[in-house]
C-alpha positions as CSV (number, residue, x, y, z in Angstrom):
1,M,-166.9,44.9,108.1
2,N,-164.5,47.8,107.0
3,R,-161.8,48.5,104.8
4,D,-158.6,47.1,106.2
5,F,-160.5,44.3,107.7
6,R,-161.4,43.4,104.1
7,R,-157.6,43.9,103.0
8,L,-156.6,41.6,105.8
9,W,-159.2,38.8,104.7
10,L,-157.9,38.8,100.9
11,G,-154.0,38.6,101.8
12,E,-155.0,35.9,104.0
13,T,-157.1,34.1,101.5
14,T,-154.8,34.3,98.8
15,S,-152.2,33.1,101.6
16,A,-154.5,30.4,102.6
17,F,-155.2,29.0,98.7
18,G,-150.8,29.0,98.7
19,S,-150.5,26.9,101.7
20,S,-153.2,24.6,100.8
21,V,-151.7,23.8,97.2
22,T,-147.7,23.1,99.7
23,S,-150.2,20.9,102.2
24,V,-150.5,18.4,99.5
25,A,-147.5,19.3,97.3
26,F,-144.8,19.0,99.9
27,P,-145.5,15.3,101.1
28,L,-145.8,14.6,97.5
29,I,-142.1,16.1,96.5
30,A,-140.7,13.9,99.0
31,A,-142.6,10.7,98.3
32,V,-142.7,11.2,94.5
33,T,-139.9,13.7,93.3
34,L,-137.0,12.3,96.0
35,H,-138.7,8.6,96.7
36,A,-138.5,9.2,100.3
37,D,-140.1,6.5,103.0
38,T,-142.9,6.8,105.0
39,F,-140.8,7.9,108.1
40,V,-139.3,10.7,106.3
41,V,-142.5,11.9,105.2
42,G,-144.0,12.2,108.8
43,L,-140.2,13.6,109.7
44,L,-141.2,16.9,107.4
45,A,-144.8,17.3,108.8
46,A,-143.6,17.0,112.3
47,V,-140.2,19.5,111.8
48,A,-142.7,22.3,110.5
49,W,-144.4,22.1,114.1
50,V,-141.3,21.6,116.2
51,P,-140.7,25.7,116.4
52,W,-143.7,25.9,118.7
53,L,-142.1,23.6,121.3
54,L,-138.9,25.6,121.1
55,I,-140.0,29.1,120.7
56,G,-144.0,29.4,120.9
57,L,-143.4,31.2,124.7
58,P,-140.8,33.6,124.1
59,A,-142.8,34.4,120.8
60,G,-145.8,35.3,122.7
61,A,-144.0,37.4,124.8
62,W,-142.1,38.9,122.1
63,I,-145.3,40.0,120.1
64,D,-146.4,41.6,123.1
65,R,-144.0,43.7,122.7
66,L,-143.6,44.3,119.0
67,P,-145.9,45.9,116.0
68,R,-147.4,42.9,115.1
69,R,-148.3,43.8,111.0
70,A,-144.8,44.6,110.9
71,V,-144.0,41.1,112.1
72,M,-146.6,39.6,109.8
73,L,-144.9,41.4,107.1
74,T,-141.4,39.9,108.4
75,C,-142.8,36.6,107.9
76,D,-145.1,36.4,104.7
77,A,-141.3,37.9,103.0
78,A,-139.4,34.8,104.7
79,Q,-142.0,32.4,103.7
80,A,-141.9,33.3,100.3
81,L,-138.3,33.4,100.0
82,L,-138.2,30.0,101.3
83,Y,-140.3,28.2,99.2
84,L,-139.0,29.7,96.2
85,S,-136.0,27.9,97.1
86,I,-137.5,24.3,96.4
87,P,-138.2,24.9,92.6
88,I,-135.0,26.6,92.1
89,A,-133.2,23.7,93.2
90,Q,-135.2,21.8,91.6
91,F,-134.4,23.2,87.9
92,F,-130.5,23.0,88.8
93,N,-130.9,19.3,90.0
94,V,-129.7,19.9,93.1
95,L,-133.2,19.1,95.6
96,T,-132.7,17.5,99.0
97,I,-133.9,15.9,101.5
98,A,-131.9,17.7,103.7
99,Q,-133.5,21.3,101.9
100,L,-136.9,19.9,102.6
101,V,-136.2,19.5,106.3
102,T,-134.7,23.2,106.5
103,V,-137.0,24.9,104.5
104,A,-139.8,22.9,107.0
105,A,-138.1,23.9,109.5
106,L,-137.7,27.9,109.0
107,T,-141.0,28.7,107.8
108,G,-142.2,26.4,111.1
109,V,-140.6,29.2,112.8
110,A,-142.1,32.4,110.8
111,S,-145.4,30.5,110.8
112,V,-145.2,30.9,114.8
113,F,-144.5,34.5,114.9
114,F,-147.3,34.9,112.1
115,T,-149.7,33.3,114.1
116,V,-149.3,34.6,117.3
117,A,-149.4,38.3,115.7
118,Y,-152.2,37.3,113.8
119,R,-154.8,36.7,116.7
120,T,-153.9,39.4,118.3
121,Y,-153.8,42.0,115.5
122,L,-157.6,40.9,114.1
123,P,-159.2,42.7,117.0
124,A,-157.1,45.5,116.8
125,L,-158.8,46.3,113.2
126,V,-163.0,44.9,114.8
127,D,-165.4,45.7,117.3
128,K,-165.6,43.0,120.0
129,A,-169.1,42.7,118.5
130,D,-167.6,41.8,115.4
131,L,-165.4,39.0,116.6
132,V,-166.9,36.2,115.5
133,P,-168.1,36.9,112.2
134,A,-164.7,38.3,111.3
135,N,-163.5,35.1,111.9
136,A,-166.1,33.2,110.7
137,R,-165.7,35.5,107.3
138,M,-161.7,34.8,107.8
139,Q,-162.1,31.0,108.4
140,A,-164.8,31.1,105.1
141,G,-162.0,32.9,103.0
142,Q,-159.5,29.8,103.9
143,S,-161.7,27.1,103.4
144,A,-162.7,29.1,100.4
145,A,-159.2,28.5,99.4
146,Q,-158.7,25.4,100.4
147,V,-161.6,23.5,98.2
148,L,-159.4,25.0,95.5
149,G,-155.8,24.5,96.3
150,P,-155.6,20.8,97.2
151,G,-157.5,20.1,93.5
152,A,-155.2,22.9,92.1
153,S,-151.9,21.2,93.4
154,G,-153.3,17.5,92.2
155,L,-153.4,18.8,88.8
156,I,-150.1,20.7,88.4
157,A,-148.6,17.7,90.3
158,Q,-150.1,15.7,87.7
159,F,-149.6,18.1,84.4
160,L,-146.5,20.5,85.5
161,G,-144.6,18.5,88.2
162,V,-145.0,18.6,91.9
163,V,-142.5,21.0,92.4
164,T,-144.3,24.0,90.4
165,G,-147.0,24.4,93.2
166,L,-144.5,25.9,95.8
167,L,-144.0,28.5,93.1
168,L,-147.7,29.1,93.6
169,D,-147.3,29.8,97.5
170,A,-144.7,32.0,97.4
171,V,-146.3,34.4,95.6
172,S,-149.0,33.5,97.7
173,F,-146.9,35.2,100.6
174,V,-146.2,38.1,98.5
175,V,-149.7,39.0,98.2
176,S,-150.3,38.7,101.4
177,A,-147.9,41.1,102.4
178,V,-149.1,43.9,99.8
179,C,-152.4,43.4,101.8
180,L,-151.1,44.3,104.9
181,L,-149.5,47.3,103.6
182,S,-152.3,48.8,102.4
183,I,-154.2,48.7,105.9
184,R,-154.3,51.9,107.5
185,T,-155.5,51.3,111.0
186,R,-152.9,51.9,113.6
187,E,-153.0,49.2,116.2
188,P,-152.4,50.0,119.8
189,R,-149.3,50.5,121.1
190,A,-147.5,47.5,122.6
191,A,-147.8,47.7,126.4
192,H,-144.4,48.9,127.8
193,T,-143.0,45.8,129.6
194,E,-139.4,46.0,128.7
195,R,-138.2,45.8,132.1
196,T,-140.2,43.0,132.8
197,P,-137.9,39.7,132.5
198,L,-139.3,37.4,129.9
199,R,-139.7,34.5,132.4
200,T,-142.1,36.7,134.2
201,Q,-143.9,37.4,131.1
202,I,-144.4,34.5,129.8
203,A,-145.3,32.9,133.6
204,D,-148.1,35.4,133.4
205,G,-149.6,34.0,130.0
206,L,-148.9,30.5,131.7
207,R,-150.4,31.4,134.8
208,F,-153.6,32.6,133.4
209,V,-154.5,29.7,131.1
210,A,-153.4,26.8,134.1
211,G,-155.7,29.1,136.4
212,D,-158.8,29.0,133.9
213,R,-161.4,26.4,134.0
214,I,-162.3,26.6,130.1
215,L,-159.0,27.4,128.8
216,L,-157.2,24.8,130.3
217,P,-159.3,21.9,129.3
218,F,-159.7,23.1,125.8
219,T,-155.1,23.5,125.8
220,I,-155.3,19.7,126.6
221,Y,-157.5,18.5,124.7
222,G,-156.2,21.1,121.4
223,A,-152.9,18.9,122.5
224,V,-154.6,15.6,122.1
225,S,-156.7,15.6,118.7
226,N,-153.6,17.6,117.3
227,L,-151.0,14.8,117.7
228,A,-153.7,12.4,116.3
229,L,-154.8,14.8,113.8
230,M,-151.2,15.2,112.3
231,G,-150.6,11.7,112.9
232,Y,-152.5,10.4,110.5
233,Q,-152.5,14.0,107.8
234,A,-148.9,12.9,107.9
235,I,-149.3,9.9,106.5
236,E,-152.7,10.3,104.6
237,S,-151.0,11.3,101.2
238,V,-148.9,8.1,101.5
239,F,-151.6,6.0,102.9
240,L,-153.8,7.2,99.5
241,L,-151.1,7.0,97.2
242,R,-149.7,3.6,98.0
243,E,-152.7,1.8,99.7
244,V,-155.0,3.0,98.3
245,G,-153.9,3.4,94.3
246,A,-155.0,6.9,93.8
247,D,-153.2,9.2,91.8
248,P,-151.8,12.6,92.5
249,A,-155.1,14.6,91.0
250,L,-157.8,12.1,92.9
251,I,-155.6,12.7,95.7
252,G,-155.9,16.1,95.6
253,G,-159.6,16.1,94.9
254,L,-160.2,14.4,97.7
255,F,-159.0,16.7,100.2
256,M,-160.7,19.6,98.5
257,V,-163.8,17.5,99.3
258,G,-162.4,17.9,102.9
259,S,-162.2,21.8,102.3
260,V,-165.6,22.1,101.6
261,G,-166.4,21.1,104.4
262,G,-164.5,23.4,106.2
263,L,-166.2,26.0,104.4
264,V,-169.1,25.1,105.1
265,G,-168.4,24.8,108.7
266,S,-167.4,28.4,109.1
267,I,-170.7,29.5,107.3
268,L,-172.3,27.7,109.7
269,A,-170.4,28.4,112.4
270,A,-172.2,31.7,113.8
271,R,-175.8,30.4,113.0
272,I,-175.2,27.4,115.1
273,A,-174.0,29.4,118.3
274,A,-176.5,31.7,118.2
275,R,-179.3,28.9,118.1
276,I,-178.0,26.5,120.7
277,G,-175.4,28.7,122.4
278,N,-171.7,28.6,122.0
279,A,-170.7,26.0,124.1
280,R,-172.9,23.7,123.4
281,A,-172.4,24.3,119.9
282,V,-168.6,24.1,120.0
283,L,-169.4,20.6,122.0
284,L,-171.4,19.0,119.4
285,C,-169.5,20.0,116.5
286,Q,-166.2,18.5,117.8
287,L,-168.6,15.7,118.2
288,C,-169.8,15.2,115.3
289,A,-166.0,15.7,114.0
290,V,-164.4,12.9,115.7
291,T,-167.2,10.6,115.3
292,F,-167.2,10.7,111.3
293,G,-163.3,10.7,111.6
294,L,-163.4,7.1,111.9
295,L,-164.4,6.7,108.7
296,L,-160.9,7.4,107.1
297,P,-159.0,4.1,107.4
298,L,-162.2,2.5,105.6
299,T,-161.1,4.1,102.4
300,G,-161.0,2.0,99.4
301,P,-160.4,2.2,95.8
302,G,-163.5,2.8,93.7
303,V,-166.6,3.3,96.0
304,G,-164.5,2.9,99.0
305,L,-163.0,6.7,98.5
306,L,-166.5,8.2,99.9
307,F,-165.4,7.0,103.2
308,F,-162.7,8.9,102.4
309,A,-164.9,12.0,101.1
310,I,-168.0,11.5,103.7
311,G,-165.4,11.3,106.7
312,S,-163.5,14.1,105.8
313,F,-165.8,16.6,104.9
314,V,-167.7,16.0,108.4
315,L,-164.6,16.4,110.2
316,V,-163.2,19.2,108.8
317,A,-166.5,21.0,109.1
318,G,-166.7,20.0,112.7
319,I,-163.4,21.3,114.1
320,V,-163.9,24.7,111.6
321,A,-166.9,25.7,113.0
322,A,-165.5,25.0,116.9
323,N,-162.7,26.9,115.8
324,V,-164.3,29.4,114.6
325,I,-166.7,29.7,117.6
326,F,-164.0,29.5,120.5
327,S,-161.5,31.8,118.8
328,G,-164.0,34.3,118.9
329,W,-165.0,34.0,122.2
330,R,-161.9,34.0,123.4
331,Q,-160.5,37.0,121.9
332,G,-163.2,38.2,123.9
333,Y,-162.7,36.6,127.1
334,C,-158.7,37.3,127.2
335,P,-157.1,40.6,128.6
336,P,-155.9,42.6,125.5
337,H,-152.2,43.0,127.0
338,L,-152.0,39.3,127.8
339,L,-153.7,38.2,124.8
340,G,-150.2,37.4,122.6
341,R,-149.1,35.7,125.4
342,V,-152.1,33.4,126.4
343,S,-152.6,32.9,122.7
344,A,-148.7,31.5,122.3
345,S,-149.3,29.5,125.9
346,S,-152.0,27.4,124.5
347,A,-150.7,26.7,121.4
348,V,-147.2,25.4,122.6
349,L,-148.8,22.6,124.5
350,S,-151.3,21.7,121.2
351,T,-149.4,23.0,118.9
352,S,-146.3,21.5,119.6
353,M,-147.8,18.0,119.5
354,M,-148.3,18.3,116.2
355,A,-144.4,17.3,115.9
356,L,-144.7,14.6,118.0
357,G,-148.1,13.3,115.9
358,G,-146.3,13.8,113.0
359,L,-143.2,11.4,114.4
360,L,-145.2,9.0,115.6
361,G,-147.4,8.7,112.3
362,G,-144.2,8.4,110.3
363,A,-142.6,5.9,112.5
364,L,-146.1,3.5,112.7
365,G,-146.9,4.3,109.4
366,S,-143.3,2.4,108.9
367,V,-144.1,-0.1,110.9
368,V,-147.1,-1.7,111.2
369,G,-147.9,0.0,107.7
370,T,-150.5,3.2,106.7
371,R,-153.8,1.8,107.3
372,T,-153.1,0.8,110.7
373,T,-151.4,3.8,111.6
374,M,-154.6,5.5,110.5
375,W,-157.0,3.6,112.9
376,V,-154.5,4.2,115.4
377,M,-155.2,8.0,115.4
378,V,-158.4,8.2,114.6
379,A,-159.2,5.9,117.5
380,L,-157.2,8.7,119.4
381,L,-158.9,11.3,118.1
382,A,-162.2,10.1,119.0
383,L,-161.2,9.5,122.7
384,S,-160.1,12.7,123.0
385,A,-163.5,14.3,123.0
386,G,-163.7,12.5,126.7
387,I,-161.4,15.5,127.6
388,L,-163.8,18.2,126.7
389,L,-167.1,15.8,128.1
390,A,-165.5,15.9,131.2
391,S,-164.6,19.5,131.4
392,P,-166.9,22.2,132.8
393,I,-168.8,23.1,129.4
394,R,-170.9,19.9,129.9
395,G,-174.4,20.8,130.4
396,Q,-173.6,25.0,129.8
397,R,-175.2,26.8,127.0
398,D,-172.3,29.2,126.6
399,F,-168.8,30.1,127.9
400,P,-168.5,32.7,130.7
401,S,-168.3,36.2,129.5
402,A,-165.3,38.5,130.1
403,D,-165.9,39.6,133.2
404,A,-166.2,36.4,134.8
405,H,-162.9,35.1,135.3
406,L,-162.2,33.0,138.5
407,P,-161.6,35.1,141.5
408,Q,-158.3,33.5,142.0
409,P,-154.9,36.2,142.2
410,R,-153.0,36.1,139.2
411,H,-149.7,38.0,138.8
412,E,-148.9,40.9,136.4
413,L,-146.0,42.8,135.7
414,G,-145.3,42.4,138.9
415,R,-147.9,42.7,141.0
416,T,-151.1,40.5,142.3
417,V,-154.4,41.2,140.4
418,D,-157.6,40.1,141.9
419,R,-160.9,39.6,140.2
420,D,-162.4,42.7,141.0
421,D,-158.7,44.5,139.6
422,R,-159.0,42.3,136.5
423,A,-162.5,43.4,136.1
424,E,-161.4,47.4,135.2
425,V,-158.6,46.3,132.7
426,Q,-161.5,43.8,130.9
427,V,-161.9,45.0,127.5
428,V,-161.6,42.2,124.6
429,Q,-159.7,40.4,122.7
430,A,-157.7,35.2,119.4
431,V,-157.6,31.8,114.7
432,G,-157.3,28.3,116.2
433,A,-155.7,25.7,114.2
434,D,-158.2,24.0,111.9
435,H,-158.1,20.2,110.8
436,Q,-155.6,21.6,107.8
437,A,-153.2,21.6,110.6
438,G,-149.9,21.6,108.6
439,V,-151.1,24.5,106.3
440,R,-150.2,28.0,108.1
């Protein structure tokens, strides 16, 4: 891979380390430092994803007009300042749940713009043939960082206080911004779409996703599975802390095992796809993931911790591997001029369900207990695999290529584009939410 890709990789790996520290520290700050109940912890997880529902679609259209790197730099700076505000508030003994909710919401806004921009920026740095390996390397770096992050967060919380970990996250965003500034590749200019109404541009992305026989079922699956994933992730720290009796250091260690699974999944993704085909690989990885997820609610003290370790290892490995393969294919499948809007259209439905999942997990945890809630969510996750089994990829070895879009008309910038027209503009070119959905 080229120098600029390595700079992007370094920045995002460092940021992933800081974010993985925060993924453990944030709910512990609420539960341990501020003595919040289960519903409030779930609310914090949900608030971070509400911006996808509110601004996800227009963000995709805006990103297609703006320079991606400038957007990413702005988001890095904003998130660094927001996370830094929490240890400052704690130092002056004025930290409140309201501030945590505000920071979660505002960093969620920044994350929407960063994620959409990132997904459309990577294809500007690497060739089409390198998209899957590039996604795999990016995910491998993030997974490696997430191996160390939860353990580091647990140790920091145990010995230095749970709020201290957010200082690391603030610094990691600064490192990400410095790496972005060092990239020399000039990204292609955004299409001149200023005269096209925003609602028309949004409709173009929605229409592309809704009319595609592969993207549509995967978007629906992403929505249901993300609801289930965030439903249990929102309360798993509380579950391990209060139901299982684990201390913060042990909780960080258990999350670290799941991150090791993500690292393994990212390393093996390209090999699995090459051996059995990318469509079969995605289906196999997702089915393995949701099956082993059923082990999580069986977790107990002592030897019972193995259920969580094994379940989370395979769950994260399968989801990460599937996301690497699918993201690499989607980047080469979608038209470049629509990529931001297509990414946002898919993400709005699937990612906004994380907000509902966080609220649902917190509410159920308060009413029926965290273990029962864990069972409800992993059962829903397992059932969601039926959406993929009913989709066109069942029985297929590979996903279709970029010139195999359905021959139905689609509107783009005020005109109708049929299959032959679209074949002329197919070039290349998105990273999906992994199991650590609440991280970035």
